[in-house]
C-alpha positions in Angstrom: 7.7 -139.6 -48.2 9.6 -136.3 -47.9 8.7 -134.0 -45.0 6.5 -131.2 -46.1 6.6 -127.6 -44.9 3.7 -125.1 -45.0 3.8 -121.4 -45.5 1.0 -118.9 -45.8 1.2 -116.4 -48.6 -1.1 -113.5 -49.5 -2.7 -114.1 -53.0 -2.7 -110.4 -53.8 0.6 -109.0 -52.6 2.8 -112.1 -51.9 3.4 -111.4 -48.2 4.5 -114.5 -46.2 3.2 -115.4 -42.7 4.0 -118.2 -40.3 0.3 -119.0 -39.6 -3.0 -118.2 -41.2 -4.8 -115.0 -40.6 -8.0 -113.5 -42.0 -6.5 -110.1 -43.1 -3.2 -109.4 -44.8 -1.2 -106.9 -42.8 0.6 -105.6 -45.9 -2.2 -104.9 -48.4 -5.2 -104.9 -46.0 -7.2 -107.5 -48.0 -9.4 -110.0 -46.4 -9.4 -113.8 -47.0 -6.4 -113.6 -49.4 -3.9 -115.6 -47.2 -3.6 -119.1 -48.5 -1.6 -122.1 -47.4 1.3 -123.2 -49.6 2.7 -126.6 -49.0 6.2 -127.2 -50.3 8.0 -130.5 -50.4 11.4 -130.3 -48.7 14.3 -130.8 -51.1 12.1 -131.5 -54.0 12.4 -130.8 -57.7 9.8 -128.1 -57.4 11.9 -126.3 -54.7 14.9 -126.4 -57.1 12.8 -124.5 -59.7 13.4 -121.3 -57.8 17.1 -121.4 -58.4 18.9 -120.8 -61.7 16.5 -118.3 -63.3 19.4 -116.7 -65.2 20.5 -120.1 -66.5 22.4 -123.2 -65.4 25.8 -121.7 -65.3 27.9 -121.4 -62.2 27.7 -118.1 -60.4 30.7 -115.7 -60.5 31.3 -112.0 -60.0 32.1 -109.7 -62.9 32.8 -106.0 -63.2 30.0 -103.9 -64.6 32.4 -102.4 -67.2 33.3 -105.8 -68.5 29.7 -106.9 -69.3 29.3 -107.2 -73.0 26.5 -105.1 -74.4 25.0 -107.0 -77.3 21.7 -106.6 -79.1 19.1 -109.0 -77.9 18.6 -111.7 -80.6 14.9 -111.2 -81.1 12.6 -112.9 -83.6 9.3 -111.5 -84.9 6.0 -113.0 -84.0 4.6 -112.3 -87.5 2.3 -109.5 -86.2 3.7 -106.0 -86.0 1.2 -105.0 -83.3 2.2 -108.1 -81.2 5.9 -107.2 -81.7 5.2 -103.7 -80.5 3.8 -104.8 -77.2 6.6 -107.4 -76.8 9.2 -104.6 -77.3 10.3 -105.7 -80.8 9.7 -109.5 -80.8 10.3 -112.6 -78.7 13.6 -112.8 -76.8 15.1 -116.4 -76.4 14.8 -117.5 -72.8 12.1 -115.0 -71.9 8.9 -115.9 -70.2 5.7 -114.1 -71.3 2.4 -114.2 -69.4 -0.7 -113.3 -71.3 -4.1 -112.9 -69.6 -7.6 -111.9 -70.5 -11.2 -112.7 -69.9 -12.7 -115.9 -71.3 -13.5 -115.4 -75.0 -11.1 -112.5 -75.4 -9.0 -114.4 -78.0 -5.9 -115.5 -76.1 -5.8 -119.0 -77.5 -6.7 -117.7 -81.0 -3.9 -115.2 -81.3 -1.3 -117.6 -79.8 -2.4 -120.4 -82.2 -2.1 -118.1 -85.1 1.3 -117.0 -84.0 2.6 -120.5 -83.6 1.2 -121.9 -86.8 3.0 -119.2 -88.8 6.2 -119.4 -86.9 6.3 -123.2 -87.1 7.4 -122.8 -90.8 10.7 -121.2 -89.6 11.0 -122.1 -85.9 10.4 -125.2 -83.8 7.2 -124.6 -82.0 5.2 -126.6 -79.4 1.7 -125.9 -78.3 0.7 -127.5 -74.9 -3.0 -127.5 -74.2 -4.4 -128.4 -70.8 -7.9 -127.2 -71.0 -8.8 -128.3 -74.6 -8.4 -131.6 -76.4 -6.2 -131.9 -79.5 -9.3 -132.2 -81.6 -10.7 -128.9 -80.4 -7.4 -127.1 -81.2 -7.3 -128.7 -84.6 -10.9 -127.6 -85.3 -10.0 -124.0 -84.4 -7.0 -124.1 -86.7 -9.0 -125.4 -89.6 -11.7 -122.9 -89.0 -9.2 -120.1 -89.1 -7.5 -121.6 -92.2 -4.1 -121.8 -90.6 -1.1 -123.9 -91.8 -1.1 -127.1 -89.7 1.7 -129.2 -91.1 4.5 -128.0 -88.9 3.1 -127.1 -85.5 3.5 -129.8 -82.8 0.7 -130.3 -80.2 0.7 -131.9 -76.7 -2.2 -132.4 -74.4 -0.7 -132.7 -70.9 -1.1 -131.0 -67.4 1.7 -132.7 -65.5 4.7 -130.3 -65.5 7.4 -133.0 -65.1 6.1 -134.7 -68.2 5.9 -131.5 -70.2 9.5 -130.6 -69.4 10.7 -134.1 -70.3 9.0 -134.0 -73.7 10.2 -130.4 -74.3 13.8 -131.4 -73.7 13.4 -134.1 -76.4 11.7 -131.8 -78.9 13.9 -128.7 -78.1 11.3 -126.1 -79.2 12.3 -122.5 -79.7 8.8 -121.3 -78.8 6.5 -123.1 -76.3 3.0 -122.1 -75.3 1.4 -123.5 -72.1 -2.4 -123.0 -72.1 -3.0 -122.5 -69.2 -0.8 -122.3 -66.1 -3.9 -122.6 -63.8 -4.4 -126.3 -64.8 -0.8 -127.4 -64.5 0.3 -129.4 -61.5 3.4 -131.0 -60.0 3.5 -134.4 -58.4 5.4 -133.1 -55.3 2.6 -130.7 -54.4 -0.5 -132.2 -52.8 -2.9 -129.3 -53.4 -5.3 -129.2 -56.3 -4.4 -127.6 -59.7 -5.1 -123.9 -59.7 -4.2 -123.4 -56.0 -1.6 -120.9 -55.0 1.1 -123.5 -54.4 0.5 -125.3 -57.6 0.5 -122.2 -59.8 3.5 -120.8 -58.1 5.6 -124.0 -58.2 4.5 -124.9 -61.8 5.4 -121.5 -63.1 8.8 -121.6 -61.3 9.6 -125.1 -62.7 8.7 -124.0 -66.3 10.6 -120.7 -66.0 13.7 -122.5 -64.9 13.5 -124.8 -67.9 13.0 -121.8 -70.3 16.0 -119.9 -68.8 18.4 -122.9 -69.0 17.5 -123.9 -72.5 16.8 -120.5 -74.1 13.2 -121.4 -75.0 10.6 -118.7 -75.4 7.9 -119.7 -72.9 4.4 -118.2 -73.2 2.0 -118.8 -70.3 -1.7 -118.2 -70.6 -3.3 -117.0 -67.3 -6.9 -116.6 -66.2 -8.2 -113.3 -64.7 -10.3 -112.6 -61.6 -13.7 -110.8 -61.5 -12.0 -107.4 -61.2 -9.9 -108.1 -64.3 -6.5 -108.8 -62.7 -4.4 -111.9 -63.3 -5.4 -114.8 -61.0 -2.8 -116.5 -59.0 -0.1 -115.5 -56.5 1.5 -112.1 -56.8 4.9 -113.7 -56.9 4.0 -115.0 -60.4 4.4 -111.5 -61.8 8.0 -111.3 -60.4 9.1 -114.6 -62.1 8.1 -113.6 -65.6 9.8 -111.2 -68.0 6.7 -109.8 -69.7 3.1 -109.5 -68.6 0.4 -108.5 -71.2 -3.3 -108.4 -71.0 -5.8 -108.9 -73.9 -8.7 -106.6 -73.2 -12.0 -106.3 -74.9 -15.6 -107.6 -74.4 -16.5 -110.9 -76.2 -19.1 -109.1 -78.2 -16.8 -106.2 -79.2 -15.1 -106.2 -82.6 -11.7 -104.8 -81.4 -9.3 -106.2 -78.9 -6.4 -104.3 -77.3 -3.2 -106.0 -76.2 -1.6 -103.9 -73.4 1.8 -104.5 -71.8 1.9 -104.1 -68.0 5.5 -105.3 -67.4 8.3 -105.8 -69.9 12.0 -106.3 -69.1 12.9 -106.0 -72.8 10.8 -103.0 -73.8 8.4 -100.2 -72.9 5.5 -100.8 -70.6 1.9 -99.6 -71.3 2.5 -100.4 -75.0 -0.8 -100.9 -76.9 -1.5 -103.2 -79.8 -5.0 -103.1 -81.5 -6.5 -106.2 -83.2 -9.9 -106.9 -84.9 -11.7 -110.1 -84.3 -12.8 -111.6 -87.6 -14.0 -114.9 -88.9 -10.4 -115.7 -89.9 -9.1 -114.9 -86.4 -7.3 -111.9 -85.0 -6.2 -109.3 -87.5 -3.9 -106.5 -86.6 -4.9 -102.8 -87.0 -2.0 -100.9 -88.3 -3.6 -97.5 -87.9 -5.8 -97.6 -84.8 -6.5 -93.8 -84.8 -8.4 -94.1 -88.1 -10.5 -96.8 -86.6 -11.4 -95.0 -83.4 -12.1 -91.8 -85.3 -15.0 -93.2 -87.3 -17.4 -90.5 -86.1 -21.0 -89.8 -87.2 -21.5 -87.3 -89.9 -23.5 -85.0 -87.6 -21.5 -84.6 -84.4 -23.7 -83.9 -81.4 -22.9 -82.0 -78.3 -20.6 -83.6 -75.7 -18.1 -85.1 -78.2 -14.5 -84.2 -78.8 -11.3 -85.9 -80.0 -8.3 -86.2 -77.6 -4.7 -87.4 -78.2 -3.4 -89.9 -75.7 0.1 -91.4 -75.6 0.1 -95.2 -75.5 3.6 -96.6 -75.1 5.6 -95.2 -77.9 3.0 -93.7 -80.2 0.1 -91.2 -80.1 -3.5 -92.4 -80.4 -6.5 -90.3 -81.3 -9.7 -91.4 -79.7 -13.1 -89.7 -79.3 -14.5 -89.0 -75.8 -18.2 -88.5 -75.2 -20.0 -86.9 -72.3 -23.7 -86.7 -71.4 -24.8 -84.3 -68.7 -28.5 -84.5 -67.8 -30.6 -83.2 -64.9 -30.9 -85.7 -62.2 -34.1 -86.7 -60.5 -32.4 -88.5 -57.7 -31.1 -87.3 -54.4 -27.6 -88.6 -55.3 -26.7 -87.8 -59.0 -24.9 -90.5 -60.9 -21.3 -90.4 -62.0 -20.5 -93.1 -64.5 -17.1 -93.3 -66.3 -16.4 -96.0 -68.9 -12.7 -96.1 -70.0 -11.7 -93.4 -67.5 -10.9 -93.1 -63.8 -14.2 -92.3 -62.0 -12.3 -90.6 -59.1 -10.6 -88.2 -61.6 -14.0 -87.4 -63.1 -15.3 -86.3 -59.7 -12.2 -84.2 -59.2 -12.6 -82.5 -62.6 -16.3 -81.7 -61.9 -15.2 -79.9 -58.7 -12.6 -78.0 -60.8 -15.3 -76.9 -63.3 -17.5 -75.7 -60.5 -14.7 -73.7 -58.8 -12.8 -72.3 -61.8 -15.3 -72.6 -64.6 -18.4 -71.2 -63.0 -20.6 -74.2 -63.9 -22.5 -76.0 -61.2 -22.9 -79.7 -62.1 -23.7 -81.0 -58.7 -27.3 -81.7 -59.5 -26.6 -83.3 -62.8 -26.1 -86.9 -63.9 -22.8 -87.3 -65.7 -22.0 -90.1 -68.0 -18.6 -90.3 -69.8 -17.4 -92.9 -72.4 -14.3 -93.4 -74.4 -15.3 -94.6 -77.9 -13.8 -98.0 -79.1 -13.4 -99.6 -75.7 -10.0 -97.9 -75.0 -9.0 -97.4 -71.4 -7.3 -94.1 -70.8 -4.9 -94.1 -67.8 -2.9 -90.9 -68.4 -3.8 -87.3 -67.2 -3.6 -85.8 -70.7 -7.3 -86.5 -71.2 -8.4 -83.9 -68.5 -8.8 -81.0 -70.8 -10.7 -82.9 -73.5 -13.0 -84.3 -70.8 -13.8 -80.9 -69.4 -14.5 -79.6 -72.9 -16.9 -82.5 -73.6 -18.7 -81.9 -70.3 -19.2 -78.2 -70.9 -20.3 -78.9 -74.5 -23.0 -81.4 -73.3 -24.1 -79.1 -70.4 -24.5 -76.1 -72.6 -25.8 -78.2 -75.5 -23.6 -77.0 -78.3 -21.4 -79.0 -80.7 -17.7 -78.6 -80.8 -16.0 -78.3 -84.2 -15.2 -81.6 -85.9 -11.7 -80.4 -86.7 -10.8 -79.7 -83.0 -8.6 -81.8 -80.8 -7.4 -81.1 -77.2 -5.0 -82.5 -74.6 -3.6 -81.3 -71.3 -3.6 -82.0 -67.6 -5.8 -79.9 -65.4 -4.7 -79.0 -61.9 -6.8 -78.3 -58.9 -6.2 -74.6 -59.2 -7.5 -74.6 -62.8 -4.1 -74.4 -64.4 -3.4 -76.3 -67.6 -0.2 -78.4 -67.1 2.0 -79.8 -70.0 2.1 -83.4 -70.9 5.0 -85.4 -72.5 5.5 -85.8 -76.2 3.4 -82.8 -77.1 5.0 -82.3 -80.5 4.4 -85.8 -81.7 0.7 -85.6 -80.6 0.2 -82.5 -82.7 1.8 -84.0 -85.7 -0.4 -87.0 -85.4 -3.5 -84.7 -85.3 -2.3 -82.8 -88.4 -1.8 -86.1 -90.2 -5.4 -87.0 -89.7 -6.7 -83.7 -91.0 -7.5 -81.7 -87.8 -7.2 -77.9 -88.1 -7.3 -76.7 -84.5 -5.8 -77.9 -81.2 -6.2 -76.6 -77.7 -3.0 -77.5 -75.8 -1.0 -76.3 -72.7 1.1 -73.3 -73.4 4.3 -75.3 -72.6 3.3 -77.8 -75.4 3.0 -75.1 -78.0 5.3 -75.9 -81.0 8.3 -73.6 -81.6 7.7 -73.9 -85.3 4.2 -73.8 -86.9 2.8 -77.1 -88.1 1.3 -77.0 -91.6 -2.5 -77.0 -91.6 -2.9 -76.9 -87.8 -3.8 -73.9 -85.7 -2.5 -74.3 -82.2 -4.4 -72.5 -79.4 -2.1 -72.5 -76.3 -3.8 -71.9 -72.9 -2.6 -71.4 -69.3 -5.8 -71.6 -67.4 -9.1 -73.4 -67.6 -10.9 -70.1 -68.2 -8.8 -69.5 -71.4 -9.8 -72.9 -72.7 -13.4 -72.3 -72.1 -13.1 -68.9 -73.7 -12.0 -70.5 -77.0 -15.3 -72.4 -77.1 
């Protein structure tokens, strides 16, 4: 038996230690340092070498590197291609995660069944039987005559069969159940996930196979497994959405071949996942009688603008500590904007319960939603409705100033395309030439924005 070596790795940040300790000194988390047992001079250890391919290493001048377009091929879904950066790149490794029931296996099975007509595809299932996968494909009415299936959890056997089949696209569902014979720990442990992913990644890089790994998520919504797993892969995307919600959002968190924070919208139907080509029209399905506390904002997701409705409810609190609830927004930023309203808007909301929601389940991470959020809060607190044809965007500073945001012109054109007539924007984002049908109201300070109401 080969001699084994042990290392202790933090499951959150990937820091290495010589011995176990309760708290990670790098990220400060408790009970995240796990033991990793590696076989010395094993196949699994070799998986860390040769990510760029099996060629011999040699130096080359930067000016002599040939700049060629990446030979991508489409997944068959434009929204999926958008998140991937234009399609699958041969030799790339994609990690897709999401909550149970989000639709990870469904969207990948749809993609492979359609691509199998023109590409060699292999679907490896480790959590479900072949009969279960076949039942799902028949229920979704997918073409099943070309896709090859394999039920296996042993990585060495998977690679051996993949070398014989030579697939152009291979899906492993999921990486948490894969295991290597050289690793003595149980499947799903830090060492097994780390070594299995490295072994599969080395195979994909050497053969030019597109490898898609399915990953589980933790209770807080992040990908389970060691942090080093995110450094091995080329693209990390998350499928977000509750199991009882109709729409799912596919968001890119890392992409070496495209833009990050790209967003793709899908609808879950009886025939599987269907892409939504115009998500702004879906998220703007407002009630005929707009109540107070509702306004439309324009956020920038990846490479396109997106119009979503934000709702706020401000009610008198009967508790000693008023509640602050934010769904789809950063709760800390909500508290900061409430302080800005009190200081520079003259409105005291310290004794009010505040509830904020982004309609459609979209998660807004950029600061351009600040101005729209404040307008919705003031509208609910004063109990008056904002015009249906009004949109707003802009970052609000602690001094009450309205700061510009990127891609302001494209946001305004998107608003005009959907029939909006008025827009409250930062003065630096005011268009140099008027936009047909859209009245732009540029503001410098929060008091000017509230004055337009």
